[in-house]
Backbone as JSON Lines, residues from 0, in Angstrom:
{"i":0,"aa":"M","n":[-171.77,182.36,244.49],"ca":[-172.62,182.58,245.64],"c":[-172.15,181.74,246.81]}
{"i":1,"aa":"T","n":[-172.16,182.29,248.03],"ca":[-171.76,181.49,249.16],"c":[-173.02,180.8,249.81]}
{"i":2,"aa":"F","n":[-172.81,180.08,250.88],"ca":[-173.89,179.34,251.56],"c":[-174.93,180.27,252.07]}
{"i":3,"aa":"D","n":[-176.24,179.94,251.86],"ca":[-177.35,180.75,252.3],"c":[-177.89,180.16,253.66]}
{"i":4,"aa":"K","n":[-177.43,180.74,254.7],"ca":[-177.88,180.25,256.04],"c":[-179.33,180.46,256.28]}
{"i":5,"aa":"E","n":[-179.92,181.48,255.82],"ca":[-181.31,181.74,255.95],"c":[-182.2,180.62,255.28]}
{"i":6,"aa":"K","n":[-181.79,180.26,254.05],"ca":[-182.5,179.21,253.37],"c":[-182.39,177.86,254.12]}
{"i":7,"aa":"Y","n":[-181.24,177.66,254.69],"ca":[-181.04,176.42,255.5],"c":[-181.98,176.36,256.65]}
{"i":8,"aa":"I","n":[-182.03,177.49,257.36],"ca":[-182.92,177.56,258.5],"c":[-184.44,177.41,258.07]}
{"i":9,"aa":"E","n":[-184.71,177.96,256.94],"ca":[-186.05,177.83,256.4],"c":[-186.43,176.31,256.13]}
{"i":10,"aa":"I","n":[-185.48,175.56,255.58],"ca":[-185.72,174.15,255.37],"c":[-185.86,173.38,256.68]}
{"i":11,"aa":"V","n":[-185.03,173.69,257.64],"ca":[-185.05,173.1,258.96],"c":[-186.44,173.36,259.6]}
{"i":12,"aa":"D","n":[-186.95,174.56,259.48],"ca":[-188.25,174.91,260.0],"c":[-189.29,174.08,259.38]}
{"i":13,"aa":"F","n":[-189.21,173.91,258.02],"ca":[-190.27,173.19,257.34],"c":[-190.29,171.7,257.84]}
{"i":14,"aa":"I","n":[-189.05,171.15,257.99],"ca":[-188.95,169.8,258.51],"c":[-189.6,169.64,259.88]}
{"i":15,"aa":"N","n":[-189.26,170.57,260.74],"ca":[-189.83,170.52,262.11],"c":[-191.33,170.61,262.13]}
{"i":16,"aa":"K","n":[-191.87,171.33,261.24],"ca":[-193.33,171.56,261.21],"c":[-194.08,170.43,260.43]}
{"i":17,"aa":"N","n":[-193.41,169.71,259.54],"ca":[-194.11,168.8,258.67],"c":[-193.68,167.33,258.7]}
{"i":18,"aa":"S","n":[-192.75,167.02,259.53],"ca":[-192.32,165.63,259.68],"c":[-192.03,165.23,261.06]}
{"i":19,"aa":"E","n":[-192.38,164.02,261.41],"ca":[-191.98,163.48,262.73],"c":[-190.65,162.73,262.67]}
{"i":20,"aa":"K","n":[-190.14,162.54,261.44],"ca":[-188.91,161.91,261.29],"c":[-187.73,162.8,261.48]}
{"i":21,"aa":"N","n":[-186.55,162.19,261.77],"ca":[-185.31,162.94,261.85],"c":[-184.73,163.11,260.4]}
{"i":22,"aa":"V","n":[-185.27,164.06,259.69],"ca":[-184.93,164.24,258.32],"c":[-183.58,164.99,258.25]}
{"i":23,"aa":"K","n":[-182.61,164.36,257.57],"ca":[-181.36,164.97,257.41],"c":[-181.13,165.7,256.08]}
{"i":24,"aa":"I","n":[-180.54,166.82,256.11],"ca":[-180.33,167.66,254.85],"c":[-178.9,167.36,254.37]}
{"i":25,"aa":"V","n":[-178.81,166.85,253.17],"ca":[-177.49,166.7,252.5],"c":[-177.28,167.95,251.67]}
{"i":26,"aa":"A","n":[-176.3,168.77,252.04],"ca":[-176.03,170.01,251.34],"c":[-175.12,169.63,250.15]}
{"i":27,"aa":"V","n":[-175.76,169.63,248.94],"ca":[-175.02,169.17,247.72],"c":[-174.14,170.31,247.28]}
{"i":28,"aa":"S","n":[-172.8,170.18,247.52],"ca":[-171.83,171.22,247.28],"c":[-171.06,171.06,245.97]}
{"i":29,"aa":"K","n":[-171.48,170.13,245.16],"ca":[-170.75,169.9,243.91],"c":[-170.68,171.22,243.14]}
{"i":30,"aa":"N","n":[-169.52,171.42,242.44],"ca":[-169.31,172.68,241.63],"c":[-169.35,173.95,242.46]}
{"i":31,"aa":"H","n":[-169.21,173.87,243.69],"ca":[-169.06,175.04,244.62],"c":[-167.8,175.01,245.35]}
{"i":32,"aa":"S","n":[-167.4,176.18,245.75],"ca":[-166.03,176.32,246.28],"c":[-165.91,175.69,247.7]}
{"i":33,"aa":"K","n":[-164.62,175.46,248.04],"ca":[-164.33,175.03,249.4],"c":[-164.69,176.05,250.4]}
{"i":34,"aa":"K","n":[-164.63,177.35,250.09],"ca":[-165.06,178.38,250.98],"c":[-166.54,178.32,251.27]}
{"i":35,"aa":"S","n":[-167.34,177.95,250.29],"ca":[-168.78,177.83,250.48],"c":[-169.04,176.65,251.47]}
{"i":36,"aa":"V","n":[-168.21,175.59,251.32],"ca":[-168.43,174.46,252.25],"c":[-168.01,174.86,253.64]}
{"i":37,"aa":"I","n":[-166.95,175.6,253.81],"ca":[-166.59,176.05,255.18],"c":[-167.63,176.99,255.83]}
{"i":38,"aa":"D","n":[-168.18,177.89,254.9],"ca":[-169.26,178.75,255.44],"c":[-170.47,177.89,255.9]}
{"i":39,"aa":"A","n":[-170.75,176.85,255.19],"ca":[-171.89,175.99,255.54],"c":[-171.59,175.28,256.89]}
{"i":40,"aa":"I","n":[-170.35,174.84,257.07],"ca":[-169.94,174.2,258.29],"c":[-170.11,175.1,259.49]}
{"i":41,"aa":"K","n":[-169.75,176.38,259.3],"ca":[-169.85,177.39,260.33],"c":[-171.31,177.64,260.68]}
{"i":42,"aa":"S","n":[-172.3,177.31,259.7],"ca":[-173.71,177.5,259.99],"c":[-174.28,176.24,260.58]}
{"i":43,"aa":"G","n":[-173.48,175.28,260.85],"ca":[-173.97,174.05,261.49],"c":[-174.23,172.86,260.58]}
{"i":44,"aa":"V","n":[-173.86,172.93,259.3],"ca":[-174.01,171.83,258.42],"c":[-172.93,170.77,258.53]}
{"i":45,"aa":"L","n":[-173.3,169.53,258.61],"ca":[-172.29,168.45,258.8],"c":[-172.34,167.41,257.65]}
{"i":46,"aa":"I","n":[-173.43,167.43,256.89],"ca":[-173.58,166.45,255.81],"c":[-173.56,167.08,254.45]}
{"i":47,"aa":"F","n":[-172.66,166.63,253.62],"ca":[-172.53,167.18,252.29],"c":[-172.61,166.11,251.2]}
{"i":48,"aa":"G","n":[-172.91,166.57,249.98],"ca":[-172.98,165.64,248.84],"c":[-172.17,166.14,247.7]}
{"i":49,"aa":"E","n":[-171.36,165.26,247.16],"ca":[-170.54,165.56,246.01],"c":[-170.79,164.48,244.9]}
{"i":50,"aa":"N","n":[-170.58,164.86,243.61],"ca":[-170.84,164.01,242.52],"c":[-169.64,163.38,241.87]}
{"i":51,"aa":"R","n":[-168.51,163.94,242.16],"ca":[-167.29,163.43,241.44],"c":[-166.17,163.26,242.49]}
{"i":52,"aa":"V","n":[-165.49,162.07,242.23],"ca":[-164.54,161.62,243.21],"c":[-163.37,162.6,243.35]}
{"i":53,"aa":"Q","n":[-162.86,163.02,242.25],"ca":[-161.69,163.93,242.31],"c":[-161.98,165.26,242.96]}
{"i":54,"aa":"E","n":[-163.13,165.82,242.65],"ca":[-163.52,167.05,243.24],"c":[-163.7,166.9,244.75]}
{"i":55,"aa":"A","n":[-164.34,165.8,245.14],"ca":[-164.49,165.52,246.57],"c":[-163.15,165.35,247.33]}
{"i":56,"aa":"L","n":[-162.23,164.67,246.73],"ca":[-160.94,164.49,247.34],"c":[-160.24,165.82,247.54]}
{"i":57,"aa":"S","n":[-160.22,166.66,246.49],"ca":[-159.55,167.93,246.53],"c":[-160.16,168.91,247.49]}
{"i":58,"aa":"K","n":[-161.47,168.8,247.63],"ca":[-162.2,169.75,248.45],"c":[-162.33,169.34,249.94]}
{"i":59,"aa":"F","n":[-162.51,168.01,250.16],"ca":[-162.88,167.59,251.52],"c":[-161.77,166.87,252.27]}
{"i":60,"aa":"S","n":[-160.63,166.45,251.66],"ca":[-159.64,165.77,252.35],"c":[-159.13,166.51,253.58]}
{"i":61,"aa":"D","n":[-158.8,167.73,253.42],"ca":[-158.31,168.53,254.61],"c":[-159.52,168.86,255.49]}
{"i":62,"aa":"I","n":[-160.68,169.13,254.99],"ca":[-161.83,169.47,255.79],"c":[-162.18,168.31,256.76]}
{"i":63,"aa":"K","n":[-162.12,167.09,256.23],"ca":[-162.51,165.96,257.01],"c":[-161.45,165.59,258.07]}
{"i":64,"aa":"K","n":[-160.21,165.93,257.76],"ca":[-159.16,165.69,258.78],"c":[-159.33,166.64,259.98]}
{"i":65,"aa":"D","n":[-159.81,167.83,259.68],"ca":[-160.04,168.86,260.73],"c":[-161.32,168.68,261.45]}
{"i":66,"aa":"N","n":[-162.31,168.03,260.86],"ca":[-163.64,167.91,261.45],"c":[-164.13,166.49,261.21]}
{"i":67,"aa":"K","n":[-163.98,165.67,262.23],"ca":[-164.36,164.26,262.12],"c":[-165.85,164.04,262.03]}
{"i":68,"aa":"E","n":[-166.66,165.04,262.36],"ca":[-168.09,164.88,262.3],"c":[-168.64,165.04,260.93]}
{"i":69,"aa":"I","n":[-167.93,165.51,259.9],"ca":[-168.38,165.68,258.64],"c":[-168.7,164.35,257.92]}
{"i":70,"aa":"E","n":[-169.89,164.27,257.33],"ca":[-170.31,163.03,256.64],"c":[-170.49,163.34,255.19]}
{"i":71,"aa":"L","n":[-169.76,162.71,254.32],"ca":[-169.76,162.98,252.91],"c":[-170.48,161.91,252.07]}
{"i":72,"aa":"H","n":[-171.47,162.32,251.3],"ca":[-172.3,161.43,250.51],"c":[-171.88,161.55,249.04]}
{"i":73,"aa":"L","n":[-171.75,160.43,248.39],"ca":[-171.66,160.48,246.93],"c":[-173.1,160.45,246.33]}
{"i":74,"aa":"T","n":[-173.44,161.56,245.6],"ca":[-174.79,161.71,245.12],"c":[-174.82,161.64,243.57]}
{"i":75,"aa":"G","n":[-173.73,161.32,242.97],"ca":[-173.74,161.17,241.54],"c":[-173.26,159.77,241.11]}
{"i":76,"aa":"P","n":[-173.37,159.48,239.85],"ca":[-172.98,158.14,239.37],"c":[-171.53,157.85,239.55]}
{"i":77,"aa":"L","n":[-171.21,156.55,239.75],"ca":[-169.82,156.16,240.03],"c":[-169.36,155.11,239.08]}
{"i":78,"aa":"Q","n":[-168.22,155.3,238.44],"ca":[-167.62,154.32,237.55],"c":[-166.97,153.2,238.47]}
{"i":79,"aa":"S","n":[-167.06,152.01,238.01],"ca":[-166.52,150.89,238.82],"c":[-165.0,151.08,239.09]}
{"i":80,"aa":"N","n":[-164.26,151.71,238.13],"ca":[-162.84,151.84,238.33],"c":[-162.47,152.99,239.25]}
{"i":81,"aa":"K","n":[-163.48,153.63,239.85],"ca":[-163.23,154.77,240.73],"c":[-163.58,154.34,242.21]}
{"i":82,"aa":"V","n":[-163.98,153.13,242.37],"ca":[-164.48,152.69,243.69],"c":[-163.41,152.79,244.73]}
{"i":83,"aa":"K","n":[-162.19,152.29,244.41],"ca":[-161.12,152.36,245.39],"c":[-160.84,153.77,245.95]}
{"i":84,"aa":"Q","n":[-160.78,154.71,244.96],"ca":[-160.62,156.13,245.38],"c":[-161.82,156.65,246.17]}
{"i":85,"aa":"A","n":[-163.0,156.29,245.71],"ca":[-164.22,156.79,246.34],"c":[-164.3,156.43,247.77]}
{"i":86,"aa":"I","n":[-163.98,155.21,248.09],"ca":[-164.11,154.73,249.52],"c":[-163.07,155.38,250.43]}
{"i":87,"aa":"E","n":[-162.15,156.14,249.84],"ca":[-161.15,156.85,250.7],"c":[-161.77,158.08,251.29]}
{"i":88,"aa":"I","n":[-162.74,158.68,250.6],"ca":[-163.22,160.0,250.98],"c":[-164.75,159.99,251.39]}
{"i":89,"aa":"F","n":[-165.57,159.12,250.76],"ca":[-166.99,159.11,251.02],"c":[-167.41,158.19,252.15]}
{"i":90,"aa":"D","n":[-168.36,158.63,252.86],"ca":[-168.93,157.82,254.02],"c":[-170.19,157.09,253.62]}
{"i":91,"aa":"V","n":[-171.0,157.74,252.69],"ca":[-172.25,157.19,252.27],"c":[-172.36,157.2,250.77]}
{"i":92,"aa":"F","n":[-172.83,156.17,250.18],"ca":[-173.03,156.07,248.75],"c":[-174.46,155.95,248.4]}
{"i":93,"aa":"Q","n":[-175.01,157.01,247.74],"ca":[-176.39,157.04,247.5],"c":[-176.81,156.55,246.06]}
{"i":94,"aa":"T","n":[-175.86,156.1,245.29],"ca":[-176.15,155.83,243.85],"c":[-175.71,154.4,243.49]}
{"i":95,"aa":"L","n":[-175.88,153.41,244.36],"ca":[-175.65,152.04,244.0],"c":[-176.73,151.62,242.99]}
{"i":96,"aa":"D","n":[-176.3,151.32,241.73],"ca":[-177.24,151.18,240.69],"c":[-177.1,149.98,239.77]}
{"i":97,"aa":"R","n":[-176.17,149.1,240.08],"ca":[-175.96,147.89,239.25],"c":[-175.04,146.88,239.98]}
{"i":98,"aa":"E","n":[-175.22,145.62,239.47],"ca":[-174.53,144.55,240.18],"c":[-173.03,144.67,239.99]}
{"i":99,"aa":"K","n":[-172.56,145.08,238.88],"ca":[-171.1,145.27,238.7],"c":[-170.47,146.18,239.69]}
{"i":100,"aa":"L","n":[-171.13,147.25,239.99],"ca":[-170.67,148.25,241.03],"c":[-170.67,147.6,242.39]}
{"i":101,"aa":"A","n":[-171.78,146.89,242.72],"ca":[-171.78,146.2,244.01],"c":[-170.7,145.24,244.19]}
{"i":102,"aa":"K","n":[-170.37,144.5,243.13],"ca":[-169.3,143.45,243.23],"c":[-167.97,144.16,243.37]}
{"i":103,"aa":"E","n":[-167.83,145.34,242.84],"ca":[-166.51,146.1,242.97],"c":[-166.4,146.59,244.37]}
{"i":104,"aa":"F","n":[-167.41,147.06,245.01],"ca":[-167.41,147.47,246.4],"c":[-167.03,146.34,247.34]}
{"i":105,"aa":"I","n":[-167.54,145.18,247.09],"ca":[-167.4,144.12,248.02],"c":[-165.94,143.54,248.06]}
{"i":106,"aa":"K","n":[-165.16,143.89,246.99],"ca":[-163.75,143.53,246.98],"c":[-163.01,144.25,248.1]}
{"i":107,"aa":"H","n":[-163.58,145.35,248.66],"ca":[-162.95,146.1,249.72],"c":[-163.84,146.01,250.98]}
{"i":108,"aa":"F","n":[-164.24,144.84,251.28],"ca":[-165.27,144.62,252.35],"c":[-164.83,145.18,253.69]}
{"i":109,"aa":"D","n":[-163.53,145.0,254.0],"ca":[-163.08,145.47,255.32],"c":[-163.29,146.96,255.55]}
{"i":110,"aa":"I","n":[-163.32,147.71,254.38],"ca":[-163.56,149.18,254.46],"c":[-165.05,149.46,254.28]}
{"i":111,"aa":"V","n":[-165.72,148.88,253.34],"ca":[-167.08,149.24,253.03],"c":[-168.03,148.73,254.07]}
{"i":112,"aa":"K","n":[-167.64,147.8,254.97],"ca":[-168.55,147.29,256.0],"c":[-168.88,148.5,257.01]}
{"i":113,"aa":"N","n":[-168.09,149.48,256.92],"ca":[-168.31,150.63,257.81],"c":[-168.92,151.8,257.06]}
{"i":114,"aa":"K","n":[-169.26,151.56,255.8],"ca":[-169.95,152.66,255.05],"c":[-171.45,152.4,255.08]}
{"i":115,"aa":"K","n":[-172.21,153.24,254.42],"ca":[-173.66,153.13,254.2],"c":[-174.01,153.27,252.76]}
{"i":116,"aa":"F","n":[-174.92,152.46,252.31],"ca":[-175.31,152.4,250.9],"c":[-176.82,152.6,250.7]}
{"i":117,"aa":"F","n":[-177.17,153.46,249.68],"ca":[-178.47,153.53,249.28],"c":[-178.55,152.93,247.82]}
{"i":118,"aa":"I","n":[-179.58,152.13,247.54],"ca":[-179.81,151.66,246.2],"c":[-180.62,152.67,245.44]}
{"i":119,"aa":"Q","n":[-180.15,153.12,244.26],"ca":[-180.88,154.05,243.43],"c":[-181.91,153.26,242.57]}
{"i":120,"aa":"I","n":[-183.19,153.69,242.76],"ca":[-184.28,153.11,241.95],"c":[-184.69,154.1,240.85]}
{"i":121,"aa":"N","n":[-184.78,153.6,239.67],"ca":[-185.22,154.37,238.47],"c":[-186.82,154.27,238.47]}
{"i":122,"aa":"T","n":[-187.42,155.03,239.34],"ca":[-188.86,154.93,239.45],"c":[-189.57,155.32,238.21]}
{"i":123,"aa":"G","n":[-189.03,156.17,237.38],"ca":[-189.65,156.62,236.14],"c":[-189.32,155.73,234.92]}
{"i":124,"aa":"K","n":[-188.44,154.74,235.13],"ca":[-188.02,153.81,234.13],"c":[-187.46,154.6,232.88]}
{"i":125,"aa":"E","n":[-186.66,155.67,233.25],"ca":[-186.11,156.52,232.15],"c":[-184.8,155.86,231.61]}
{"i":126,"aa":"K","n":[-184.76,155.8,230.29],"ca":[-183.62,155.13,229.66],"c":[-182.34,155.88,229.85]}
{"i":127,"aa":"N","n":[-182.41,157.21,229.98],"ca":[-181.21,158.01,230.2],"c":[-180.81,158.25,231.62]}
{"i":128,"aa":"K","n":[-181.43,157.48,232.5],"ca":[-181.14,157.72,233.96],"c":[-180.71,156.38,234.58]}
{"i":129,"aa":"S","n":[-179.77,156.5,235.46],"ca":[-179.29,155.26,236.22],"c":[-180.31,154.78,237.19]}
{"i":130,"aa":"G","n":[-180.12,153.56,237.63],"ca":[-180.95,153.02,238.73],"c":[-181.6,151.67,238.37]}
{"i":131,"aa":"I","n":[-181.92,150.92,239.43],"ca":[-182.55,149.67,239.26],"c":[-184.05,149.86,238.98]}
{"i":132,"aa":"L","n":[-184.63,149.09,238.0],"ca":[-186.05,149.26,237.73],"c":[-186.85,148.8,238.92]}
{"i":133,"aa":"P","n":[-188.01,149.37,239.11],"ca":[-188.83,148.98,240.29],"c":[-189.14,147.45,240.4]}
{"i":134,"aa":"E","n":[-189.41,146.84,239.22],"ca":[-189.68,145.46,239.21],"c":[-188.53,144.58,239.5]}
{"i":135,"aa":"D","n":[-187.29,145.14,239.43],"ca":[-186.1,144.4,239.74],"c":[-185.51,144.67,241.14]}
{"i":136,"aa":"A","n":[-186.16,145.62,241.81],"ca":[-185.66,146.16,243.1],"c":[-185.56,145.08,244.19]}
{"i":137,"aa":"D","n":[-186.59,144.3,244.33],"ca":[-186.59,143.24,245.43],"c":[-185.39,142.29,245.28]}
{"i":138,"aa":"R","n":[-185.17,141.85,244.07],"ca":[-184.11,140.87,243.8],"c":[-182.75,141.53,244.05]}
{"i":139,"aa":"F","n":[-182.57,142.77,243.62],"ca":[-181.27,143.46,243.76],"c":[-181.02,143.73,245.24]}
{"i":140,"aa":"I","n":[-182.05,144.24,245.93],"ca":[-181.88,144.49,247.39],"c":[-181.46,143.26,248.12]}
{"i":141,"aa":"N","n":[-182.15,142.11,247.81],"ca":[-181.76,140.89,248.53],"c":[-180.35,140.44,248.15]}
{"i":142,"aa":"Y","n":[-179.95,140.6,246.96],"ca":[-178.67,140.27,246.48],"c":[-177.59,141.05,247.31]}
{"i":143,"aa":"C","n":[-177.72,142.35,247.38],"ca":[-176.85,143.25,248.1],"c":[-176.86,142.99,249.57]}
{"i":144,"aa":"K","n":[-177.96,142.86,250.18],"ca":[-178.08,142.66,251.61],"c":[-177.61,141.34,252.11]}
{"i":145,"aa":"F","n":[-178.1,140.27,251.41],"ca":[-177.86,138.93,251.95],"c":[-176.81,138.06,251.27]}
{"i":146,"aa":"E","n":[-176.7,138.31,249.97],"ca":[-175.66,137.48,249.22],"c":[-174.27,138.01,249.46]}
{"i":147,"aa":"I","n":[-174.14,139.35,249.19],"ca":[-172.76,139.92,249.31],"c":[-172.58,140.81,250.58]}
{"i":148,"aa":"K","n":[-173.73,140.99,251.31],"ca":[-173.69,141.58,252.64],"c":[-173.14,143.04,252.62]}
{"i":149,"aa":"L","n":[-173.58,143.79,251.61],"ca":[-173.29,145.25,251.69],"c":[-174.24,145.92,252.7]}
{"i":150,"aa":"P","n":[-173.77,146.86,253.46],"ca":[-174.59,147.55,254.42],"c":[-175.61,148.49,253.74]}
{"i":151,"aa":"I","n":[-176.73,148.0,253.29],"ca":[-177.77,148.78,252.57],"c":[-178.63,149.4,253.69]}
{"i":152,"aa":"V","n":[-178.8,150.74,253.63],"ca":[-179.59,151.32,254.66],"c":[-180.92,151.94,254.09]}
{"i":153,"aa":"G","n":[-180.98,152.06,252.75],"ca":[-182.14,152.68,252.21],"c":[-182.1,152.79,250.73]}
{"i":154,"aa":"L","n":[-183.07,153.5,250.18],"ca":[-183.31,153.72,248.73],"c":[-183.25,155.17,248.39]}
{"i":155,"aa":"M","n":[-182.92,155.46,247.09],"ca":[-182.88,156.82,246.57],"c":[-183.5,156.86,245.25]}
{"i":156,"aa":"C","n":[-184.18,158.0,244.89],"ca":[-184.69,158.16,243.6],"c":[-184.62,159.61,243.11]}
{"i":157,"aa":"I","n":[-184.67,159.74,241.81],"ca":[-184.75,161.12,241.13],"c":[-185.94,161.05,240.2]}
{"i":158,"aa":"P","n":[-187.06,161.67,240.62],"ca":[-188.3,161.59,239.74],"c":[-188.07,162.27,238.4]}
{"i":159,"aa":"P","n":[-188.77,161.84,237.37],"ca":[-188.7,162.53,236.09],"c":[-189.17,163.98,236.27]}
{"i":160,"aa":"I","n":[-188.52,164.82,235.52],"ca":[-188.72,166.32,235.64],"c":[-190.25,166.69,235.53]}
{"i":161,"aa":"N","n":[-190.95,166.08,234.58],"ca":[-192.3,166.59,234.27],"c":[-193.39,165.74,234.96]}
{"i":162,"aa":"D","n":[-192.98,164.82,235.81],"ca":[-193.93,164.01,236.57],"c":[-194.24,164.59,237.94]}
{"i":163,"aa":"S","n":[-195.35,164.17,238.57],"ca":[-195.64,164.54,239.96],"c":[-194.57,163.77,240.84]}
{"i":164,"aa":"P","n":[-193.76,164.5,241.56],"ca":[-192.7,163.75,242.32],"c":[-193.27,162.86,243.41]}
{"i":165,"aa":"T","n":[-194.43,163.25,243.95],"ca":[-195.05,162.49,245.06],"c":[-195.36,161.08,244.62]}
{"i":166,"aa":"D","n":[-195.78,160.88,243.3],"ca":[-196.04,159.57,242.85],"c":[-194.86,158.65,242.93]}
{"i":167,"aa":"H","n":[-193.73,159.24,242.57],"ca":[-192.46,158.43,242.53],"c":[-191.93,158.25,243.97]}
{"i":168,"aa":"F","n":[-192.12,159.22,244.85],"ca":[-191.77,159.06,246.24],"c":[-192.53,157.88,246.81]}
{"i":169,"aa":"N","n":[-193.81,157.81,246.5],"ca":[-194.63,156.69,247.05],"c":[-194.22,155.35,246.51]}
{"i":170,"aa":"V","n":[-193.74,155.26,245.28],"ca":[-193.25,154.05,244.74],"c":[-192.05,153.62,245.53]}
{"i":171,"aa":"L","n":[-191.15,154.58,245.84],"ca":[-189.92,154.25,246.53],"c":[-190.23,153.82,248.0]}
{"i":172,"aa":"K","n":[-191.2,154.53,248.59],"ca":[-191.61,154.16,249.96],"c":[-192.17,152.77,250.03]}
{"i":173,"aa":"K","n":[-192.94,152.36,249.04],"ca":[-193.54,151.05,249.01],"c":[-192.51,149.98,248.9]}
{"i":174,"aa":"I","n":[-191.49,150.21,248.06],"ca":[-190.41,149.18,247.86],"c":[-189.59,149.15,249.22]}
{"i":175,"aa":"S","n":[-189.37,150.31,249.78],"ca":[-188.59,150.34,251.02],"c":[-189.26,149.6,252.12]}
{"i":176,"aa":"S","n":[-190.53,149.87,252.31],"ca":[-191.3,149.2,253.4],"c":[-191.34,147.66,253.22]}
{"i":177,"aa":"K","n":[-191.53,147.22,251.97],"ca":[-191.58,145.81,251.66],"c":[-190.21,145.1,252.02]}
{"i":178,"aa":"N","n":[-189.15,145.84,251.9],"ca":[-187.82,145.24,252.12],"c":[-187.18,145.7,253.48]}
{"i":179,"aa":"N","n":[-188.01,146.29,254.32],"ca":[-187.61,146.61,255.7],"c":[-186.3,147.5,255.65]}
{"i":180,"aa":"L","n":[-186.31,148.48,254.79],"ca":[-185.24,149.44,254.86],"c":[-185.68,150.74,255.53]}
{"i":181,"aa":"E","n":[-184.75,151.33,256.27],"ca":[-185.12,152.45,257.13],"c":[-185.14,153.77,256.46]}
{"i":182,"aa":"H","n":[-184.27,154.02,255.51],"ca":[-184.08,155.33,254.97],"c":[-184.54,155.54,253.52]}
{"i":183,"aa":"L","n":[-185.08,156.75,253.28],"ca":[-185.48,157.15,251.98],"c":[-184.81,158.47,251.63]}
{"i":184,"aa":"S","n":[-183.92,158.45,250.64],"ca":[-183.32,159.76,250.13],"c":[-184.07,160.17,248.91]}
{"i":185,"aa":"M","n":[-184.87,161.21,249.13],"ca":[-185.68,161.68,247.99],"c":[-186.04,163.11,248.21]}
{"i":186,"aa":"G","n":[-186.05,163.9,247.12],"ca":[-186.34,165.31,247.24],"c":[-185.05,166.07,247.05]}
{"i":187,"aa":"M","n":[-185.09,167.15,246.19],"ca":[-184.06,168.08,245.95],"c":[-184.57,169.47,246.08]}
{"i":188,"aa":"S","n":[-183.85,170.46,245.56],"ca":[-184.21,171.88,245.77],"c":[-185.6,172.15,245.33]}
{"i":189,"aa":"G","n":[-186.05,171.55,244.24],"ca":[-187.41,171.89,243.65],"c":[-188.56,171.09,244.25]}
{"i":190,"aa":"D","n":[-188.28,169.97,244.96],"ca":[-189.38,169.14,245.45],"c":[-189.15,168.61,246.82]}
{"i":191,"aa":"Y","n":[-188.28,169.2,247.61],"ca":[-187.99,168.68,248.94],"c":[-189.12,168.7,249.83]}
{"i":192,"aa":"E","n":[-190.09,169.73,249.68],"ca":[-191.22,169.79,250.59],"c":[-192.12,168.57,250.38]}
{"i":193,"aa":"E","n":[-192.43,168.25,249.13],"ca":[-193.18,167.06,248.82],"c":[-192.52,165.8,249.36]}
{"i":194,"aa":"A","n":[-191.24,165.76,249.25],"ca":[-190.49,164.56,249.76],"c":[-190.61,164.41,251.26]}
{"i":195,"aa":"I","n":[-190.47,165.53,251.94],"ca":[-190.54,165.48,253.4],"c":[-191.94,164.96,253.85]}
{"i":196,"aa":"I","n":[-192.95,165.56,253.2],"ca":[-194.38,165.14,253.54],"c":[-194.57,163.67,253.22]}
{"i":197,"aa":"A","n":[-193.92,163.17,252.15],"ca":[-194.06,161.81,251.73],"c":[-193.27,160.79,252.58]}
{"i":198,"aa":"G","n":[-192.41,161.28,253.44],"ca":[-191.69,160.41,254.32],"c":[-190.17,160.33,254.14]}
{"i":199,"aa":"A","n":[-189.58,161.22,253.44],"ca":[-188.14,161.18,253.24],"c":[-187.42,161.24,254.64]}
{"i":200,"aa":"T","n":[-186.25,160.59,254.66],"ca":[-185.37,160.74,255.84],"c":[-184.12,161.5,255.45]}
{"i":201,"aa":"Y","n":[-183.83,161.57,254.18],"ca":[-182.75,162.43,253.72],"c":[-183.27,163.27,252.53]}
{"i":202,"aa":"I","n":[-182.91,164.47,252.37],"ca":[-183.19,165.25,251.18],"c":[-181.81,165.86,250.72]}
{"i":203,"aa":"R","n":[-181.7,166.01,249.44],"ca":[-180.43,166.38,248.8],"c":[-180.67,167.79,248.21]}
{"i":204,"aa":"V","n":[-180.1,168.81,248.88],"ca":[-180.42,170.16,248.49],"c":[-179.13,170.93,248.12]}
{"i":205,"aa":"G","n":[-179.05,171.41,246.87],"ca":[-177.88,172.13,246.39],"c":[-178.2,173.59,246.05]}
{"i":206,"aa":"T","n":[-178.9,173.73,244.97],"ca":[-179.19,175.07,244.42],"c":[-179.77,176.04,245.44]}
{"i":207,"aa":"K","n":[-180.73,175.54,246.22],"ca":[-181.45,176.42,247.15],"c":[-180.47,176.88,248.3]}
{"i":208,"aa":"L","n":[-179.43,176.09,248.56],"ca":[-178.5,176.51,249.64],"c":[-177.23,177.23,249.09]}
{"i":209,"aa":"F","n":[-176.75,176.82,247.89],"ca":[-175.56,177.39,247.38],"c":[-175.71,178.25,246.16]}
{"i":210,"aa":"G","n":[-176.96,178.37,245.62],"ca":[-177.18,179.11,244.38],"c":[-176.83,178.3,243.16]}
{"i":211,"aa":"S","n":[-176.92,178.86,242.06],"ca":[-176.67,178.15,240.77],"c":[-175.23,177.62,240.74]}
{"i":212,"aa":"R","n":[-175.05,176.43,240.2],"ca":[-173.74,175.84,240.15],"c":[-172.83,176.55,239.13]}
{"i":213,"aa":"H","n":[-171.55,176.54,239.44],"ca":[-170.59,177.07,238.5],"c":[-169.3,176.21,238.53]}
{"i":214,"aa":"D","n":[-168.56,176.27,237.46],"ca":[-167.35,175.46,237.39],"c":[-166.26,176.04,238.32]}
{"i":215,"aa":"L","n":[-165.63,175.11,238.95],"ca":[-164.59,175.59,239.95],"c":[-163.28,176.05,239.2]}
């Protein structure tokens, strides 16, 4: 399936009607073709999300050379040994989730000082999910911002499937406010409306825009 421009317009309209914030849509294009990405760009999309470094490099290297306005977000987990490759292609990292990864980024400070980072908070305290636990969030945020001086701009979360997403969005919002962070990345295809109403500044939408994922 190619990019669905009508669904994109529908989301933009919902944002305009329900939020005073400048909410940005991250079109999550992982496991979708380069053609779908190009169709999305023709529809006015400039922000994309990818989960794997190699896929992002193969799909976006040429696209970003031709269009300097494209902003690419890493929206999936990152192995520490992939950091050097990742900073070649990604502009924003939404899944900073542990001290080891932060230390690996800071080894490349001259490059990463021009990137943007979201800290992933495991609001549901799920053992099978990445992210900093809420009770450890203040310490980790301060470590990243002030000790190693990573450019932290906000927080990100993925609520548990069977929970009310708004409860988790409110947890994220409270931590963000306490630590004076501007941005909240929360909400995906199934719960972006609740996220926008709760105060998201970024939503990560894939299936609704590109259809079901498929292997490339």
